[in-house]
FIKOLNU-599597 format. One line per field, with one value per residue (C-alpha): residue number from 1; x, y, z. Coordinates in steps of 0.25 Angstrom, whole numbers, always signed. Example, Ala and Ser with C-alpha at 12.3 -4.5 7.8 and 13.67 -1.06 7.14 Angstrom:
// FIKOLNU-599597
nr 1:2
px +49:+55
py -18:-4
pz +31:+29
END
This chain:
// FIKOLNU-599597
nr 1:2:3:4:5:6:7:8:9:10:11:12:13:14:15:16:17:18:19:20:21:22:23:24:25:26:27:28:29:30:31:32:33:34:35:36:37:38:39:40:41:42:43:44:45:46:47:48:49:50:51:52:53:54:55:56:57:58:59:60:61:62:63:64:65:66:67:68:69:70:71:72:73:74:75:76:77:78:79:80:81:82:83:84:85:86:87:88:89:90:91:92:93:94:95:96:97:98:99:100:101:102:103:104:105:106:107:108:109:110:111:112:113:114:115:116:117:118:119:120:121:122:123:124:125:126:127:128:129:130:131:132:133:134:135:136:137:138:139:140:141:142:143:144:145:146:147:148:149:150:151:152:153:154:155:156:157:158:159:160:161:162:163:164:165:166:167:168:169:170:171:172:173:174:175:176:177:178:179:180:181:182:183:184:185:186:187:188:189:190:191:192:193:194:195:196:197:198:199:200:201:202:203:204:205:206:207:208:209:210:211:212:213:214:215:216:217:218:219:220:221:222:223:224:225:226:227:228:229:230:231:232:233:234:235:236:237:238:239:240:241:242:243:244:245:246:247:248:249:250:251:252:253:254:255:256:257:258:259:260:261:262:263:264:265:266:267:268:269:270:271:272:273:274:275:276:277:278:279:280:281:282:283:284:285:286:287:288:289:290:291:292:293:294:295:296:297:298:299:300:301:302:303:304:305:306:307:308:309:310:311:312:313:314:315:316:317:318:319:320:321:322:323:324:325:326:327:328:329:330:331:332:333:334:335:336:337:338:339:340:341:342:343:344:345:346:347:348:349:350:351:352:353:354:355:356:357:358:359:360:361:362:363:364:365:366:367:368:369:370
px +0:+7:+12:+10:+21:+19:+24:+25:+24:+24:+24:+35:+45:+54:+65:+72:+72:+65:+66:+80:+83:+78:+85:+98:+107:+100:+105:+107:+95:+96:+84:+81:+67:+59:+51:+62:+78:+81:+76:+76:+64:+55:+58:+54:+42:+38:+41:+33:+21:+22:+32:+47:+54:+66:+78:+86:+76:+79:+79:+67:+59:+54:+46:+38:+27:+29:+40:+31:+21:+32:+37:+23:+19:+33:+30:+39:+43:+44:+43:+44:+45:+58:+57:+70:+84:+94:+106:+116:+116:+114:+111:+96:+88:+86:+72:+65:+58:+60:+72:+72:+85:+89:+103:+107:+112:+97:+94:+91:+78:+73:+79:+73:+59:+65:+61:+64:+62:+63:+56:+65:+57:+52:+53:+63:+73:+82:+80:+95:+100:+106:+116:+105:+98:+111:+113:+98:+99:+113:+108:+96:+104:+114:+103:+97:+84:+80:+75:+70:+65:+78:+92:+105:+98:+85:+88:+90:+78:+69:+74:+64:+68:+64:+62:+61:+50:+55:+45:+35:+40:+46:+42:+47:+47:+48:+48:+44:+43:+33:+34:+21:+27:+37:+49:+57:+58:+73:+74:+70:+81:+89:+98:+110:+104:+98:+84:+70:+62:+53:+40:+39:+23:+13:+9:+7:+22:+27:+20:+26:+40:+36:+30:+43:+51:+41:+41:+56:+56:+42:+39:+27:+25:+32:+25:+29:+28:+28:+33:+28:+30:+20:+9:+7:+10:-3:-18:-26:-28:-22:-21:-27:-13:-8:-19:-17:-3:-4:-14:-5:+6:-2:-9:+4:+17:+16:+16:+9:+9:+9:+16:+13:+19:+22:+9:+11:-2:-9:-17:-27:-24:-29:-28:-28:-29:-24:-12:-11:-8:-4:-6:+1:+6:+8:+20:+25:+37:+41:+45:+32:+27:+23:+22:+8:+0:-6:-12:-25:-18:-11:+2:+7:-1:+3:+3:+11:+6:+6:+3:+2:+4:+2:+14:+7:-2:+2:-11:-12:-17:-18:-15:-14:-8:-3:-6:+5:+7:+20:+23:+37:+43:+38:+29:+18:+5:-7:-17:-32:-37:-26:-28:-43:-39:-30:-41:-51:-41:-38:-53:-56:-45:-46:-61:-57:-47:-57:-49:-52:-45:-49:-44:-39:-40:-24:-26:-20:-28:-31:-34:-46:-49:-59
py -1:+13:+22:+12:+5:-11:-19:-34:-40:-53:-60:-69:-74:-85:-90:-98:-112:-122:-111:-108:-123:-123:-111:-112:-110:-117:-112:-120:-128:-129:-125:-123:-126:-136:-140:-141:-142:-141:-131:-141:-147:-137:-140:-154:-149:-142:-153:-162:-153:-147:-156:-156:-142:-144:-136:-127:-117:-104:-92:-86:-99:-98:-85:-93:-86:-74:-70:-69:-61:-51:-49:-47:-37:-31:-24:-12:-19:-33:-35:-47:-52:-60:-70:-77:-74:-74:-80:-91:-88:-100:-91:-94:-87:-96:-98:-95:-107:-104:-98:-94:-92:-92:-93:-79:-86:-88:-73:-73:-79:-65:-57:-67:-60:-46:-44:-29:-30:-41:-38:-44:-40:-53:-66:-73:-62:-66:-81:-82:-72:-58:-64:-69:-55:-49:-58:-57:-43:-43:-54:-46:-33:-40:-45:-31:-35:-24:-28:-22:-25:-30:-26:-24:-15:-8:+4:-6:-15:-3:+4:+3:+0:+11:+7:+16:+12:+19:+29:+26:+29:+22:+10:+10:-4:-6:-20:-23:-36:-38:-48:-54:-60:-68:-59:-60:-47:-49:-48:-33:-24:-15:-3:-12:-26:-33:-37:-34:-21:-27:-20:-22:-20:-14:-2:+12:+15:+5:+12:+26:+21:+15:+28:+35:+26:+27:+42:+43:+37:+38:+49:+52:+42:+30:+17:+11:-3:-10:-24:-31:-45:-47:-56:-72:-82:-87:-82:-71:-63:-49:-43:-29:-24:-28:-20:-8:-7:-9:+3:+11:+8:+14:+26:+31:+27:+28:+13:+10:-6:-15:-28:-38:-52:-63:-72:-85:-82:-71:-61:-50:-37:-23:-10:+1:+16:+10:+3:-12:-20:-35:-41:-54:-57:-72:-80:-79:-89:-100:-114:-118:-127:-141:-135:-137:-130:-118:-122:-114:-101:-106:-100:-105:-94:-79:-67:-58:-44:-32:-19:-6:+7:+21:+29:+42:+39:+25:+18:+4:+4:-11:-24:-38:-51:-63:-76:-85:-100:-106:-119:-127:-114:-106:-94:-99:-92:-96:-105:-99:-107:-101:-87:-89:-93:-81:-71:-77:-76:-61:-58:-64:-57:-44:-42:-35:-26:-22:-29:-41:-47:-51:-63:-60:-68:-71:-75:-62:-55:-40:-33:-24:-15:-5
pz +0:-5:+6:+18:+25:+25:+37:+37:+52:+57:+70:+76:+67:+73:+65:+76:+81:+70:+59:+62:+60:+46:+41:+34:+47:+58:+72:+85:+87:+102:+110:+124:+125:+132:+120:+110:+111:+96:+86:+76:+83:+79:+64:+67:+74:+62:+52:+60:+59:+45:+37:+34:+33:+24:+29:+29:+22:+16:+24:+17:+18:+32:+27:+16:+11:+19:+9:-3:+5:+10:-4:-10:+1:+2:+16:+19:+32:+38:+53:+61:+75:+75:+87:+85:+91:+79:+85:+88:+103:+112:+124:+126:+136:+148:+153:+140:+133:+119:+111:+97:+88:+74:+68:+63:+51:+47:+48:+33:+36:+42:+31:+20:+23:+23:+37:+41:+56:+67:+81:+92:+104:+106:+116:+108:+104:+116:+117:+114:+123:+121:+112:+104:+103:+99:+88:+83:+82:+75:+65:+61:+59:+50:+42:+41:+48:+58:+72:+85:+99:+104:+105:+113:+123:+126:+116:+105:+108:+108:+95:+84:+70:+59:+45:+33:+23:+10:+5:+16:+30:+42:+51:+65:+73:+87:+94:+108:+116:+127:+139:+135:+123:+132:+132:+145:+152:+153:+138:+139:+133:+143:+141:+142:+139:+126:+124:+118:+118:+129:+134:+149:+147:+138:+147:+143:+149:+138:+127:+132:+131:+117:+113:+116:+107:+96:+96:+95:+81:+75:+65:+56:+46:+54:+56:+70:+74:+87:+85:+98:+104:+114:+120:+121:+110:+110:+112:+105:+116:+115:+130:+131:+135:+121:+114:+123:+121:+106:+106:+115:+105:+94:+102:+109:+103:+88:+85:+72:+72:+83:+78:+89:+90:+99:+98:+90:+82:+76:+85:+82:+75:+78:+71:+81:+76:+63:+69:+68:+80:+77:+92:+87:+74:+77:+73:+58:+59:+69:+71:+79:+69:+76:+90:+95:+105:+100:+86:+89:+87:+73:+77:+63:+56:+55:+47:+39:+43:+34:+39:+30:+38:+33:+38:+38:+49:+54:+50:+46:+31:+29:+36:+30:+34:+27:+35:+36:+41:+47:+42:+41:+47:+35:+34:+24:+19:+27:+20:+19:+31:+39:+34:+37:+51:+53:+48:+58:+70:+66:+64:+78:+85:+78:+81:+95:+87:+75:+65:+55:+43:+29:+22:+8:-4:-3:+12:+18:+29:+28:+41:+43:+55:+60
END
């Protein structure tokens, strides 16, 4: 759409563990989990569920049908929540039940999709210690992929990333992590300690702090995104404090898009004062295939979210989604029955927010709001 800034967003992208093992340079498969002691076990689970996964696979193959969709739509900016430490560090975080890591030599699997920004303010960034965090950031920088929400100290973790969209304007991305998503309090960055951009709470005082940071960088015509890791992995309920916090971000700080993630399945979408709020994107890529227990939520289904924003006033002009399905560690276009299932979920969960989605002939969904 001429004049608008188009932004691709998705939920958690987890390229570690089993996925790392099928890429060209599999890292150390040792795990410290009660469920699995070797990352290759997750490959075996997926193969038992869906059939053999010939490997090594190419770096681009894990993105599957998403690559064609990204090429077709050609968004101005591509943002993901990277829920994986990119490191060879063996210094796993003691007491934490799950640890994700990908061999740094497999970083081309991120650049293969042309990802512009990785949010690191999540509950897996420090799975392999401070050395793992440092190597993650260094690896992304060498690959010329911007990242935010974590750093060598508080200033670095808080610093937003600015993108110049040629001929259109700027997009500014802040990343935040909430304890409600499982981020340990001790992961919070300090003035002299590495960590994540940690939200102590979702209070009005937190909003005031965010407002100060946004006002330092935002100019007229800028689109500002809050990429926010919050909430439980499972369940459709959206706590009132999350809704209130999202509204306050829009009302008082200058945030134009709330990009929420952490839930392993898609959740309701709101458009508040013409600004989109994605409360939970759902997982986009993971190695959970073959793990049973939450089939009701269809965590294997997700979305490619595309928001079209008007720089002049910060309003949402159009919002559409391409349904996806994770199978054999690859992102596939969802089938028609799955797209219908996702449509029904979003319409059910969107009622409270005054939103609904319409299924198009190509199985994409278009958001309507009132």
